[in-house]
C-alpha positions in Angstrom: 87.9 102.5 181.0 86.9 98.7 180.6 85.1 99.3 177.3 88.2 101.5 175.9 90.8 98.6 176.8 88.4 96.0 175.3 88.3 97.7 172.3 91.9 98.0 172.1 92.2 94.2 172.5 89.8 93.4 169.6 91.9 96.2 167.6 95.2 94.7 168.3 94.0 91.3 167.3 92.2 92.3 164.1 95.5 93.7 163.4 97.5 90.6 164.4 94.8 88.6 161.8 95.1 91.2 159.2 99.3 90.9 159.3 98.8 87.0 159.2 97.1 86.9 156.5 99.3 89.6 154.5 102.3 87.0 155.4 100.6 84.1 154.2 99.9 85.7 150.9 102.9 86.5 150.5 104.6 83.1 151.3 102.1 81.7 148.5 103.4 84.0 146.0 107.0 83.1 146.5 106.2 79.8 146.6 104.5 80.2 143.0 107.3 82.3 141.8 109.9 79.7 142.8 108.1 76.7 140.7 107.2 79.3 137.8 110.8 79.7 137.5 111.8 76.4 137.9 109.8 75.4 134.7 111.7 75.2 131.5 112.2 77.5 128.8 108.9 77.1 126.0 111.5 76.8 123.1 115.2 74.7 123.0 117.0 78.0 121.8 116.2 81.3 120.4 118.3 83.6 117.9 117.8 87.1 117.8 119.3 89.0 113.4 120.3 85.3 112.0 121.2 84.0 109.2 121.3 80.3 108.1 122.9 79.0 105.3 121.9 75.7 103.8 124.3 73.9 101.3 124.2 70.4 100.0 127.2 68.2 99.2 125.2 66.7 96.6 123.7 70.0 94.6 126.3 72.2 95.4 124.7 74.5 92.9 121.3 74.6 94.9 121.5 76.9 98.0 119.3 78.0 100.6 119.7 81.3 103.1 117.3 81.8 105.6 116.9 85.1 107.6 114.9 86.1 110.7 114.9 88.8 113.2 114.2 86.6 115.8 113.6 82.4 115.5 112.8 80.1 118.4 113.3 76.6 117.8 111.6 73.4 119.9 113.9 70.6 119.5 111.2 68.1 120.6 109.0 68.8 118.1 111.0 70.1 115.5 109.5 73.1 115.3 110.8 76.9 114.4 109.0 80.2 114.9 110.0 83.3 112.9 109.4 86.7 113.2 110.4 88.8 109.7 111.6 85.3 107.9 113.4 86.1 104.2 114.3 83.1 102.7 116.0 83.3 99.3 116.7 79.9 97.0 119.1 79.6 94.5 119.7 77.1 91.9 121.1 76.8 88.4 118.3 78.7 87.0 116.3 80.9 89.6 116.4 82.8 92.6 113.4 82.9 94.5 112.9 84.5 97.6 110.1 84.4 100.2 109.0 87.0 102.7 106.4 87.8 105.3 105.9 89.2 109.1 105.8 85.7 110.4 106.8 82.5 109.7 107.3 78.7 110.9 108.5 75.3 110.4 107.3 72.4 111.4 109.5 69.0 111.0 112.1 70.9 109.6 110.5 70.7 106.0 107.3 72.4 105.8 107.8 76.7 106.2 104.5 78.6 106.5 104.6 82.1 105.9 101.8 84.3 107.0 100.7 87.9 106.8 101.9 90.3 103.6 103.8 87.2 101.9 106.2 88.2 99.1 107.4 85.7 96.6 109.8 86.6 93.9 111.2 85.0 91.4 113.7 85.7 88.8 116.1 84.0 86.2 119.6 83.6 87.5 121.6 85.2 84.7 125.0 84.0 83.9 128.1 85.7 84.5 128.8 86.4 80.9 125.6 88.3 80.6 125.8 90.2 84.0 129.4 91.2 82.6 127.5 93.0 79.4 125.0 94.6 81.8 122.4 93.7 79.1 118.7 95.6 79.0 117.1 92.3 80.4 113.4 92.6 79.3 112.0 90.3 81.6 110.7 91.4 84.6 110.1 89.0 87.8 107.1 87.3 88.7 106.0 88.6 92.1 103.5 86.9 93.8 101.4 88.2 96.7 99.0 86.6 99.6 98.4 86.3 103.1 99.3 82.5 103.2 101.6 80.5 102.0 103.3 76.9 102.7 106.1 75.4 100.8 108.1 72.0 101.0 112.0 72.4 101.3 111.8 68.7 100.0 109.8 69.0 97.2 109.9 72.5 96.2 106.4 72.8 96.3 104.0 75.8 97.2 100.8 75.3 98.4 97.8 77.4 99.9 94.3 78.1 99.8 94.1 82.2 100.3 93.9 84.6 97.4 96.8 85.2 95.0 98.5 87.7 92.8 101.0 87.0 90.3 102.3 89.8 88.6 104.8 89.5 85.5 105.8 91.5 82.7 102.8 91.2 80.6 99.9 91.3 83.6 98.5 90.4 86.4 96.6 87.2 87.0 94.5 86.8 90.3 92.8 84.0 92.0 92.2 81.8 94.9 94.1 78.9 96.2 97.5 77.8 94.8 99.7 75.0 93.8 103.0 75.3 92.2 105.9 73.9 91.3 109.4 76.0 91.9 111.3 73.6 90.1 109.5 74.1 86.7 108.1 77.7 87.9 104.6 76.2 87.3 102.2 78.0 89.1 98.4 76.7 89.1 95.3 78.9 90.7 92.5 76.7 91.5 89.4 79.3 91.7 88.1 82.3 90.7 90.8 83.2 88.7 91.0 86.6 86.4 93.7 87.9 84.4 94.8 91.5 83.0 97.3 91.7 80.2 99.2 94.3 78.8 99.9 93.7 74.7 102.1 97.1 74.4 104.6 95.5 77.0 104.5 92.1 75.1 104.8 93.7 72.0 108.0 96.0 73.4 109.7 92.6 74.8 109.6 90.9 71.5 111.1 94.2 69.6 114.0 94.5 72.0 114.6 90.4 71.8 114.6 91.2 67.8 116.9 94.1 68.1 119.6 91.7 70.1 119.4 89.0 68.6 120.8 91.2 65.2 
């Protein structure tokens, strides 16, 4: 009997110790949760399926339109993070569109596009030409890469990644790029190769002569 009572006493003591340990762990977890919930968010604000227009009073003919599926902004360091960014740059002569899977902007000036980056640049046609519905033979310039940085103040493009540029008369590839969107000038830095289509160039010239008659 004494042995059985001793066993019961030891078992009760063991259960009490286990209960105290579990209670202590729950208390620590609750305290940790409270501390975590009290931490500030990693970003100042966020938006979903958002479009932002930027129009300068000094340059009314130039517009910037930014759309993203998700947008996070950190005010203290002026950092924006985008998913599925789509940036359209409009001026007197050209319309340029930049898209990618993700991107970010630094100091509200440098915008970096990453993963499946596509840049499309075409001439902005005058209203009279649009109304006539003429057959424009010059195709837009299409640039593809995996990483590209755009400076919104200087209108410059920069990358060290592989580049492919498709135009109406051929395709040029290379590694590294410096470009000026204002002048539509693209400079590939190394390993430059090109494929050109003379037949398309001749067709374009013939169409141009016909329209000029």
